[in-house]
VOBA-1610 file (N, C-alpha, C; in pm, whole numbers, padded with zeros to 5 digits, always signed):
BEGIN
Met+00087-00121+00010Met-00002+00000-00001Met+00096+00119+00005Asn+00055+00216-00085Asn+00134+00345-00093Asn+00061+00453-00022Tyr+00136+00562-00007Tyr+00075+00682+00064Tyr-00075+00726-00007Glu-00081+00735-00126Glu-00200+00788-00182Glu-00315+00693-00155Ile-00290+00565-00169Ile-00394+00461-00148Ile-00439+00462+00002Ala-00333+00474+00083Ala-00352+00480+00241Ala-00444+00594+00276Arg-00400+00712+00221Arg-00475+00844+00247Arg-00625+00829+00200Lys-00637+00799+00094Lys-00773+00769+00034Lys-00854+00677+00117Leu-00795+00559+00168Leu-00862+00458+00244Leu-00915+00538+00384Leu-00814+00608+00445Leu-00857+00671+00564Leu-00968+00772+00547Val-00961+00855+00445Val-01072+00965+00423Val-01198+00878+00392Asp-01193+00785+00312Asp-01315+00702+00271Asp-01363+00629+00390Gln-01302+00591+00498Gln-01358+00536+00609Gln-01435+00621+00699Thr-01420+00751+00676Thr-01491+00848+00751Thr-01616+00896+00690Ser-01600+00939+00570Ser-01715+00994+00508Ser-01718+00955+00352Asn-01800+00868+00302Asn-01813+00837+00177Asn-01956+00808+00142Pro-02029+00910+00098Pro-02182+00892+00073Pro-02214+00767-00012Asp-02119+00719-00096Asp-02147+00610-00189Asp-02133+00473-00118Asn-02089+00474+00008Asn-02048+00351+00074Asn-02109+00354+00224Pro-02213+00272+00246Pro-02277+00268+00380Pro-02193+00196+00466Asp-02082+00125+00421Asp-02008+00036+00498Asp-01876+00094+00547Thr-01857+00234+00560Thr-01732+00289+00598Thr-01735+00253+00751Leu-01615+00262+00812Leu-01601+00234+00951Leu-01680+00302+01035Leu-01697+00431+01029Leu-01775+00515+01102Leu-01925+00500+01083Ser-01954+00474+00960Ser-02104+00446+00939Ser-02152+00327+00996Arg-02066+00215+00995Arg-02112+00088+01050Arg-02123+00104+01209Leu-02020+00178+01265Leu-02031+00202+01412Leu-02154+00274+01446Gln-02186+00375+01364Gln-02294+00461+01389Gln-02437+00381+01390Gln-02433+00274+01295Gln-02546+00197+01280Gln-02560+00071+01373Gly-02446+00067+01477Gly-02445-00025+01567Gly-02397-00159+01515Lys-02322-00161+01394Lys-02273-00282+01330Lys-02125-00289+01357Pro-02068-00413+01370Pro-01922-00419+01374Pro-01861-00383+01248Pro-01734-00358+01243Pro-01664-00332+01127Pro-01667-00451+01019Val-01647-00432+00890Val-01648-00551+00803Val-01509-00618+00829Pro-01510-00761+00814Pro-01390-00831+00837Pro-01273-00768+00759Gly-01163-00739+00830Gly-01041-00686+00763Gly-01037-00532+00765Gln-01159-00469+00798Gln-01164-00320+00789Gln-01072-00255+00888Val-01065-00303+01003Val-00982-00253+01109Val-00828-00269+01080Thr-00798-00388+01034Thr-00678-00422+00987Thr-00622-00337+00880Ser-00700-00312+00768Ser-00663-00220+00658Ser-00659-00082+00711Thr-00743-00042+00806Thr-00726+00096+00853Thr-00598+00123+00931Leu-00565+00025+01014Leu-00440+00039+01097Leu-00325+00026+00998Leu-00319-00052+00892Leu-00218-00060+00793Leu-00191+00087+00722Ala-00317+00134+00690Ala-00308+00275+00624Ala-00253+00379+00711Leu-00294+00364+00850Leu-00241+00461+00933Leu-00091+00465+00944Lys-00036+00333+00948Lys+00094+00320+00961Lys+00178+00381+00830Val+00121+00338+00712Val+00182+00392+00596Val+00174+00545+00587Val+00060+00608+00628Val+00062+00744+00634Val+00166+00803+00743Phe+00167+00742+00861Phe+00271+00782+00954Phe+00412+00778+00896Glu+00446+00673+00830Glu+00581+00659+00772Glu+00611+00775+00672Ala+00505+00803+00592Ala+00525+00902+00477Ala+00531+01044+00536Leu+00462+01062+00650Leu+00444+01206+00692Leu+00524+01239+00825Lys+00602+01132+00889Lys+00660+01157+01011Lys+00743+01284+01014Ala+00807+01322+00904Ala+00893+01435+00909Ala+00823+01562+00839Ala+00698+01544+00801Ala+00632+01660+00739Ala+00589+01766+00838Pro+00601+01891+00795Pro+00590+02002+00887Pro+00431+02022+00903Ser+00347+01976+00816Ser+00196+02006+00821Ser+00121+01895+00753Leu-00005+01887+00782Leu-00085+01790+00723Leu-00200+01858+00642Asp-00253+01807+00537Asp-00359+01868+00463Asp-00487+01851+00550Arg-00583+01944+00537Arg-00704+01960+00616Arg-00796+01840+00610Glu-00811+01782+00488Glu-00894+01668+00465Glu-00852+01552+00534Leu-00715+01521+00531Leu-00659+01403+00607Leu-00661+01435+00754Ala-00629+01549+00801Ala-00636+01584+00946Ala-00777+01561+00997Phe-00874+01597+00929Phe-01014+01569+00975Phe-01054+01431+00979Ala-01003+01353+00875Ala-01033+01210+00868Ala-00968+01150+01002Leu-00835+01183+01023Leu-00768+01134+01140Leu-00841+01154+01274Tyr-00878+01277+01276Tyr-00964+01332+01396Tyr-01079+01238+01421Gln-01158+01228+01307Gln-01278+01142+01319Gln-01257+01003+01351Leu-01157+00941+01287Leu-01138+00804+01324Leu-01085+00795+01471Ala-01007+00886+01522Ala-00956+00875+01659Ala-01063+00892+01750Val-01146+01008+01741Val-01231+01055+01843Val-01375+01000+01822Lys-01427+01023+01700Lys-01568+00981+01672Lys-01584+00825+01677Gly-01483+00756+01634Gly-01494+00599+01646Gly-01512+00566+01784Gln-01437+00614+01874Gln-01459+00576+02018Gln-01594+00619+02076Lys-01636+00740+02034Lys-01764+00780+02076Lys-01871+00705+02033Leu-01873+00667+01901Leu-01977+00580+01859Leu-01977+00447+01919Phe-01865+00393+01960Phe-01850+00271+02022Phe-01921+00279+02158Ala-01884+00391+02236Ala-01949+00402+02379Ala-02102+00427+02355Val-02144+00505+02267Val-02286+00521+02250Val-02352+00382+02214Gly-02294+00313+02123Gly-02345+00167+02097Gly-02347+00076+02223Arg-02240+00089+02296Arg-02229-00003+02408Arg-02349+00045+02512Lys-02368+00178+02534Lys-02472+00217+02621Lys-02603+00184+02582Ala-02631+00169+02450Ala-02759+00120+02381Ala-02769-00028+02380Gly-02675-00095+02429Gly-02684-00243+02435Gly-02631-00313+02308Val-02550-00250+02220Val-02490-00316+02108Val-02391-00419+02173Asp-02391-00545+02109Asp-02292-00639+02149Asp-02170-00633+02051Trp-02085-00559+02075Trp-01958-00523+01989Trp-01869-00645+02010Pro-01785-00671+01898Pro-01676-00787+01906Pro-01589-00755+02019Pro-01535-00859+02076Pro-01466-00843+02200Pro-01338-00753+02198Leu-01273-00746+02079Leu-01150-00674+02073Leu-01173-00533+02003Leu-01298-00499+01955Leu-01316-00370+01894Leu-01276-00253+01961Asn-01307-00248+02104Asn-01256-00133+02185Asn-01108-00114+02182Glu-01034-00218+02190Glu-00893-00213+02183Glu-00833-00179+02048Asp-00913-00222+01940Asp-00871-00186+01804Asp-00906-00032+01790Leu-01004+00015+01838Leu-01033+00165+01825Leu-00921+00243+01899Val-00877+00196+02014Val-00772+00265+02088Val-00642+00266+02002Arg-00620+00157+01936Arg-00499+00147+01845Arg-00520+00241+01738Ile-00636+00261+01683Ile-00657+00363+01567Ile-00630+00508+01627Ser-00680+00526+01740Ser-00662+00664+01810Ser-00510+00677+01830Leu-00442+00583+01874Leu-00297+00595+01900Leu-00222+00622+01764Ala-00264+00555+01656Ala-00193+00566+01535Ala-00226+00717+01472Ala-00336+00756+01498Ala-00371+00885+01442Ala-00291+00996+01527Glu-00284+00977+01663Glu-00200+01062+01738Glu-00040+01056+01692Ser-00007+00937+01654Ser+00126+00913+01613Ser+00155+01004+01492Ile+00063+01015+01402Ile+00073+01100+01273Ile+00090+01238+01306Phe+00000+01285+01413Phe+00016+01415+01454Phe+00141+01464+01532Ser+00196+01368+01597Ser+00306+01386+01684Ser+00441+01356+01605Gly+00453+01269+01527Gly+00561+01225+01450Gly+00643+01129+01528Thr+00579+01072+01633Thr+00639+00964+01711Thr+00539+00850+01721Trp+00584+00730+01684Trp+00486+00625+01695Trp+00439+00583+01835Gln+00312+00585+01864Gln+00264+00554+01989Gln+00209+00408+01989Thr+00236+00332+02107Thr+00175+00200+02116Thr+00107+00182+02252Leu+00022+00080+02266Leu-00045+00054+02381Leu+00043+00026+02494
//
């Protein structure tokens, strides 16, 4: 996966009106991610991190997608849990990993659990 594909994947996982199966759309619907979706998202985050770790700035569209994946994903998970959604057992940990990866892109230093 190269930077352009990774960047597009991250943006598309937050807001793609042609795809009701984006990561955030599925969480908002109370549905678990599509198999492989979290893995692909984490891989894309790592690729973007490597490409941008020395960059002085980020473009607005990518920054907004990173923010949404990091913050909105966990909020939607919490709302679903409160509403009684039976999420997959490791989804919360995966969402924390996504948040840490997004934080890593902003900071330039890879964060781990």
